C-alpha angles and dihedrals in degrees: 000000000000127000116261121248116253100231094193092054089048091052093049091052088051092048090237114162112255124196118205147187132212115232116202106147093094093218132117089213092055088046089052089055093060102026094086096039090100104252114152094222141006132198114223099204124217098161099070102019142067092255118138130180096277095048089048090049091052091050092048088054090054094047091047088069092056139060092250115102111223116221119190125217107207118212090247145356091271120145093212092055090044092050092054094046091049090052094053088055111260112174093206146003132217106204114208129219100014106176108165145024089255091057090048092053090048090055093051093044091054089063096048132080118233136304087036096039147345107268112136118234121244113173102200115046142128088261094068095032089258097303099321099104101087098189098044098115091047097048109029093088093057094041097051119091113217114192122179119209118217112201109166140053090248092055091047089054088058095043096116093049092045092048091052092064109117114255098026111138098187147342120241123198114214103209096184094059093037087057091051091047092056094045099263102106111179091024105103090150094044108133089233090064094053091044084065097039104044099057091048090047091051090055093050093046088053088054090054093249115142111239127202146170146168122253127161096210106090091201092054090045090055090048092054091050088053088049091059105271109145103201124027129171108214102182145038117213095220092048091047092052093046093050094046091048092049093045094053092047092047091049094051093043090048092055096050 
């Protein structure tokens, strides 16, 4: 049995626009609701949710039956966490709070077997279909998406150096934390945030590095894709549910 192609990684390398969704509800049923909507990629978030390894595994199983590639954001750049996520078969990882070249190298190394990295070897896991994927060791490196999230002004200043680390698939700007870092917490769409992000993004795009982000304004998401961003998440499942619930209630109350 051969290892499956990571379609999201393939698309990033080809600079094909990828529209994504943030998944925070920690439920395989909720994942099933969005898995077949047609998004190219989805982030199953562990950093700011109640997700654990089993809930992530169940959501990965749901997404595996769809054409949406599930990327997992671990709670931290921790090689032990990464090792376990790799063994349960994640196709990609979005590392939060990367602030230096050293942290970028650590993230990549956590996904690589020695001598290139520090990932421990387990021979029979979900990742290799319990020993049935015969070329897993040879291909896992090429088929694993590694995205580094920059979330501070200092990290943005080092964006080109961080992006140059071997093995990085893409750079993701986290506007919410960037806003907090510059004293504008709660202002992910604050112009000051994007005055920092856009020039850095332009330099990375010129390098050929895929650039992405999350914004909850679909019009702005489209604008960023037109500006050269390769992968943009344009929705958050919890926010979408909250807005829909509020809108239905407001409509009914308004008509009473």
